[in-house]
N, C-alpha and C positions, 0 to 999 in steps of 0.2 A: 324330501323329506320333508313337511310339513309341523310347525308347531303351534302346539295348544295358543288358541288364545289367554286362556287364563293365566298360561306359565311361561308368554309373552309378556302379558301385563305384567307378572310378576315378577322376569329379569330388569326388565327398563325401572319399577320402582325399586327395587332392589340394587340396581347401579348407582339410581341415583342418592339411594341413602345411605351408601357406603363409601358415596363422595367419588364415584370413578368414573365422572365424565368431564369431558374439559367444558363440552357443550352440549345445554336439554337443546330441542326445538318443538314444535307445532303447527301445523293450519292450521289456523283460528280464521273461521268465517266475520266475515264482517259487512254493513252494510255497499262499503266498497271494491266487498271482493275476498278471496281470498289468501290473507296475509300469512306470511313464513316469519314467526316471529321463535327469535335464539337469545339463551343466558346463561350465563355462567355463575358460577361462586360468586361472582360482583357483582351481578345487574345485568338487564339488558345491553342486549350487544348486536343486536338487527332485526329489523322490522321492514322483510321486501315485499313489496305488494307480487304475487305469486305468481297472477295473471299475466306480469308484463314480463316477468324474469323467469328463468329459466333454476325451482329448487334445487336439483342437484348441480349446479354451479355454485349455486348459493353455498349450501355444502359443504362443497368442496371450499370457498372461500371463508367460510369460515375456520371449516379445520384447519387453512395453511394460518389462519391468526393464529388461534389457541391451541390448537391438535387435536389428536386424529380421532381421540374416544367422542365424536357426536350421535345423538341418537335422541328419537324421539321421544319426549316420556313429557307426557302432557303431564302427570300429578307439579315437577317441578315449575312450570309456566302456571298456575292456576291464579297468583297475584296477578301476573298478566295479562288474565283470562279474564280475570273480575273488570279489571282497572278501565280494560278495551271497551268490554260488554257496557259497564257503566258511562264510559265517557262516548259508544253514539246512540242510548238512551239516554241523552242530555243532561245526567246526572254528575257526573265526571268533570269542572272544569280544568281542573289538576291534576298532574300524573305525580305520584311517591312512588315511582319505581327506581331502583338507581339506573346505574346508564353506568355500564363499564365501555368506555372511548380508548380502551390499550391502543394502540400504535398510531393514534392517527394524530399528524403534528402538531406542535404549540396553536399554531395561530388558528387552526380546526375547533381545537376544544375552547380558545378562548370565542370563538362564535358561537360555537354549538352552546356554550355556558350563555352570551347574551342572548340568545337564538330561546333558550327555552324561558326565560322573564318575561316573555312575549305573551300579554295575558288572551285569554281565551276570548274569543269575539272581537280582537283588535287584530292588525294588521301591521305591519312594521314595515318599512325598505333596506333595497340592497343596504342603499347609503347609510343608512339608521347604525345597521348593526357593522356593518364598518366602522363607524366614529366610537359606538361603545366598546366593540374588541380595540377601540385602539391606534384603525389604520382607517380614518378618513379617505383617502381616496381609494379604496381597494375594495368597492362595489363586485366588480366582475369578480375577484377572489371569495368573495360573498358567494356569487351568485355559485363556483365551483364547488364550495364547501356544501353548499345545502343541494347542490345535484349528487354530493357524497354522501349524504345524512347518513347516517347507519339505524338513525332509530324514529323514522319519520313517526309523524301524527305525537308520537309522547314528543320528543323535540321538534315543534309543531313548523317546519320549513313552510307546512300549507300556507301557514299566516303573513311571507314575507311575498312582497307585493315589486309592483317596477316602481321607479320612480313618479310615474305619472296615477300607480294608484289602478295600474292595469295588472290584470293578473298575465302572469311570464313563469315559464319553465315551471316543471315540478316531476319530481324519478315517476309518481303513482298515473302521471297522465293528468293535462290541466280542467278536463273535465272530473275527476276527483277531488282536486283541487279545488275547484267551486263547487263542490259537494260538501268538502266539509269546510267550509265558509258558511255558506250556507246553515251548515247542522248548528256554527255557534252561534249564527245573528251575524256575522259579519258582512256577510251580501245579502241585498235586500232579496225579495221572491221577484 
């Protein structure tokens, strides 16, 4: 049986209005490929580069983290859509979206908080973030946090570079990291 599109849309909107979802998600088109974006009532939970990861696996991870009621509901992500569109158009230099970091270890939360302070168009090294998070000798651990960053772009791990200033490691791929830094003017063409 196929559900009519209008009925499906109304069902999803009603679920959001009634707060029946543990998380809402949508797939957003961007200049760096499709992004799977998910949020809870606490804030943005996940941004995944769908071209590099299995969306179904990502949805299963989300369900394990916050609960099984995960539904594609575009209306619940209107603000995230808007802010991401503005960022990619060069009109937004900082995100105002709340972020849901539940389940993240204390050190990761501290590092991600410091990461959020790295300004648009700037870069920081792994060592600098480690020092800002109170663990100056934990540059490698910071690298692991960046690799597992649940909300790249909004928490801008693409702005983190190696000690020599070289582009190293990025879950979305180094090509994507370079594109994001060029968008922000942090790299010369």
